[in-house]
N, C-alpha and C positions, 0 to 999 in steps of 0.2 A: 381495597384489594387484599390487604393483609388479613382481612376477616374471612376470606373465602377458605373453606375447608372441604376435604374429601376423605371419605373412609374407604372408598372402593378403588381409587386410582392414585398413584403417587403424584403429589404436587412438587414444586420446586424444593421445598424443605426436605421432603422425603427423599428426593433425588440427591440432595446435597449430603444426606447422611450415608447413602449407599454408594455415592459416586466415587470417593477416593479409592476404594478397593477395586472398582472397575478400571479406573485409569492406571492404577498400580499394576494390575494384571496386563493391560495393554502395553505399558512402558516396559515391563519385563520381557514381553514377547518381542517388542521392537529392538530392545537392547540385545537380546539373545540372537536376533537375526543379523546383527552386525551393521545395521543401517545408521547407527550413530557414530561409527568410526570415521576418522578424518580421511579426506581424499586429497592428500598433499600433491600428488602428481597433477590431478585435475586443476587444482587451484593455483599452483605455481605456474602452470602453463598459461592460465588466464592473467595472473598478476604480471607476468613478463610480457604477454601479448598486448595488454591494455595500453600501457604507455607507448609501446612501439607503434601500434596502429594509430594512436592519436598523433604521435610525432610524424608518421607518414602522411596522415591527413593534413596536418599543418604545412608540411613540406610541399605537398601537392597544391595546397591553397596559395602558397607564396609563388610557386612555379607558374601556375596558371595566370596570375596577375589580374589586372583591372578589367574584368569582363563580366557580363551578365551570366555567363556560364557558371560563375561561382555560386549561383543559387543551388546547383546540384551538390556542390561541396558543402553548402550550408545544411542541406538535408542529410548528407552523409555524416557530418559532424554531430547533428542532432541524434542520430542513431548511435554513434560511438559514445557520446556523453551519457545516453540513457543506459547503454550496456555497462558502462563503468559504474553508474549509479547502482545498478543491480548487484554488481560485484561488491560495492561498498556496503550494500544492504546485507549481503552474506557475512561479511567481516563483522559488521555491527552485531550480528546475532551469534557470534562466536562459532561460525560454521567452518572457518578456515583453519585456525590454529587453536591449540589447547590454551596457550597463553593469552590472557585477557589483554595484556599490554601490547602484544604483537597485533592482535585484532584491532585494538584502539588506534594504533599508529597507521595501520593499513587503511582503516576507515577515514582517518584524517587526511591521508595522502590522496586517496581516491575521491572522497567526498568534497573536502574543502579545496585542495590544490588542483585537482584535475576537472572536477565538475562545477565547483563554486557553490556547494551547499554545505551548511554548517552541520557537522556530525553531532555536536553537542545539542543543538536545537532539535534535530531530527530524533536523536536517541531519547530525549526527554518526552517528546510527543508520542513517539512510536511505542515506548514502554507502557505508557498509559493506555494506548489502544490495545495492545496485546493482553493487558490485564483484564480488560472489560470490553471486548468488541461489541459495538452497537448498543451499549448501555447508556441510557440518558444520564447526563451529568457526570459521566466518567470517561467516555470515549471522545477524545478531541476530533477524531475523524468524521464524526457526524455533526460537528458544529462548523459548517462551512460559511464563508462570508456572503456568497451570492446564492448558491443552490441550497434549497431547503430539503433535507432528507428525513426530517421528523416533523410531526404535527406541531410540536412546541416551537420549532424554528419558523415554520410557515406562519404561525400566528403572530409573530413579532413584526415590527416595522411595516405596518400596513399603510404605507404611503401609496399614492396612486402609481408611482413608478415601480416600487417593489411589488405591489399587487399584480401589475401587468407582467413583470418579470417572472414572478412565481407562477402565474397562471400559464406561462409559456415555457417554463424551465425544461420540460421534456424536449421541446424542439431546440432550445438553446444550449442544451447540455454539452454536446460535442464542440460547437463553436467556442464556448467558454473555456474549454480545455486548452485552447490555443494561448490563453493568458496564464496558464499554470506555471510555465517556465519563469516568467517574470515574478510571479508570486513566490515561488520557491527561493529564488535568489534574494528577493526583497526581505522575506521572512528570515533568511539566514543572516543577512547583514544586520537587520534590526536586532536579532538575538545576540550576535557577538559584540555589538557596540552598546548594548543595554547593560543594566546592572544585574541581570540574572546570573545565576551560578553556572560557570563552565569550568571543567577541570583544566583545560589548556586554552584559556581565552586568547592569549597573545599568539599562540601557534595558529589558532583558527583565524585570527584577524590578519596575520601575515599571509597565510595560505590563500584565504579568500580574496584579499587585496591583489595578490600576485595574479591569481586566476582571472578575476573579473576585470581589473584595470588593464592587465597585460594583454588579455584577449581583445578587448576593445581597441587598445592602441594598435595592436598588430593589424586588426581589420582595417582601421583608417589609414595605416601606413601603406597597405597593399592596394586598397580600393579607393576610388573617388567617393566623395561624401554621399552622393545619391545611391550608388550601388551598395555602399557600406551599410547605410541605414536599412535598406531592404534585406541585405544579407543577414544582419542581426535579427531582424523581425522574423525571417524565415527560420533561422536556426533556433531562436528562442521559442517560436510558436510550435514548431514540430517537436522540439524537445519536450515541451509541456504537454503537448497532445499525446505523444508516445507514453510519457509517464502516466498520464491520466487514464488512457485506455488500458494500461497494464494493471493499474491498481483498482479501477472502478468496479470490475466484475467481482471482486473478492468478497465484498460485504454489502454493497448497495443493493437494496431490494430484498435483503434478508431480514428476519424478524428484528424488531426493536425491543430491547429489554427495558421495562419500566424501572424507575429508580429504586423501588422498594422490593424488587424480586432478586433473590439470591439463587444462583445455579451452581452445581458442582462443576469442577474444572472441565471434565469431559464434555458435558453438554454445553457449557458456556462457550467453548471453542469450536465445537463441531456445528452446532445448530445455527450459529450466527455467521458461518463462513460458507463459501461455495467453491467447488473445484470446477475447472474447465477442461473438458475432454479435448484431446488433440494428439498430434504427432510429436515426435522429438523436435521438429522444427518449431512448433508452437512453444515447446518448453524453452528453447533458446530465445525466441522472440519475446517471451514474457518473463524471462529471467527466473523461471521456476515458480513464479507467483501464481501460476494456474493450479498449483497444488496447495491452495491456501489452507485447507483443513489440516493436512499433514504438517504444514509449516507452523500453524498455530498450536498444534498439540506438541510438536517437538521443534522449537525454533532453532536449535543448534544442529539439527539434522542437515548434513551437507546436501546441496542442491541436487547432485546426481542420484541420490538415494530416495528422493521424494517420489519419483515415478515408480520405483520398485516397491516402496512401502504402501502406496495408495490402495492397491487391491486388498491387502491384508487389513488395513485400517477400515476400509469400507465394509468388509465382511464382518469385522468385529462390531462395528456400529450397528449393523443390521441385526446381529445376534443379540444385541443388548437394547434393541428398540430405540436407538438414537438416530434421528433423522439425519441422513447424509446427502447433501445436495450436490449434484453434478449435472452439468449441462454443456452444450456447445458454446463456442465463443460468441457467435452472432446472436444465439438465443439469450445469452447472458446480457448482452447489450440491450436487447429488446425488453428484458425484465427490468433492467435498471431504468431505462427511459420511461416505461410504463409506470413504474413505481414512483419516481420523482414527479411525474406528471400528475399522478393522483394526489400526492402530498401537496404539490403546488396549487392544485384546485381546491384545497381545503378539506379533503377527506381525512377523518380522524381514525385512529387505530388501524392504520395501514400496515398490514403484515406484522401484527403484534406477536409477541413471543408465544409459540404454540403451547407451552406449559400453562401460561396464563389463560389462554383461550380454553384449554382443557378444563381448568379449574372452574372457569365461569360457566361452562356448559354443564358441568356436574352440579353446580349450585342451582342452576335453573331447573335441572331435572329433579332435584330434591323438592 
């Protein structure tokens, strides 16, 4: 692939040489528009409301008592925990405060103490994803334990069971998301008790222990064992499902970048991401993640400014011939399911990087 050359159209290396000036121009435009300024009123309102709403939910849970009606409480708590996780995501990206220390502690409180997810584990994983979205060997988000989103992953573990699962993974994708909540908590616990580096390991251990153990104890104190188990299953299942359907449309089904291809920052972030069209209600429901292109270009941009900046960034990309993907929510899920189904059935080079395809076509033409 590195031997492919073109003298008539720019390939990835040519883009890489001209790219920084393009992004610098865009960054100056965004900065001049004021979309990178902090929104303290917006975020302080959310930071105060989040623990209050959670406390209200737990109070209602205790007041209702031992009844199957608590399954509705479980669903409500799943939504509350996911919304808090979105807020923690904003803090981790330095969207809330100028001070990195303030953002770190807010992330620890929201993520570890209120949701039960390790901030240190997530930060390490998510930083690698932002650096190289959808790039083989670099992006941990395309190395999933069950669902294969790349031809490389699909080719591994060809046992009869895995072959069957991969062949039906398009159909199984949404049901599997019901286990994502358990996976997130388990990965967090494994990270904080392992030997990996964490800046505030003991803080995370204490916060996660208080959240996970304390919540389970509370559930079994209020509910009888049978209802308690079902309550936890519903809460964890819907929490994982909500997290999954919010993050899945962002990159799944977008081009996969081969290991040996280098792209400039603008194209690396825009071409591998997808925006979801919708109303302000959708913005709230998805925690601003529906503006994935804007978020990847400017991770510290406060959430309320993403919607405002999107039209200008889309216009800039069009003016510079950078593919800008935008679609509706249901259409994005259809793309994701169709894509992972094709991968699971063994198709190779599914949605490869457009710049690589361009270079290949030019080589054939020569």
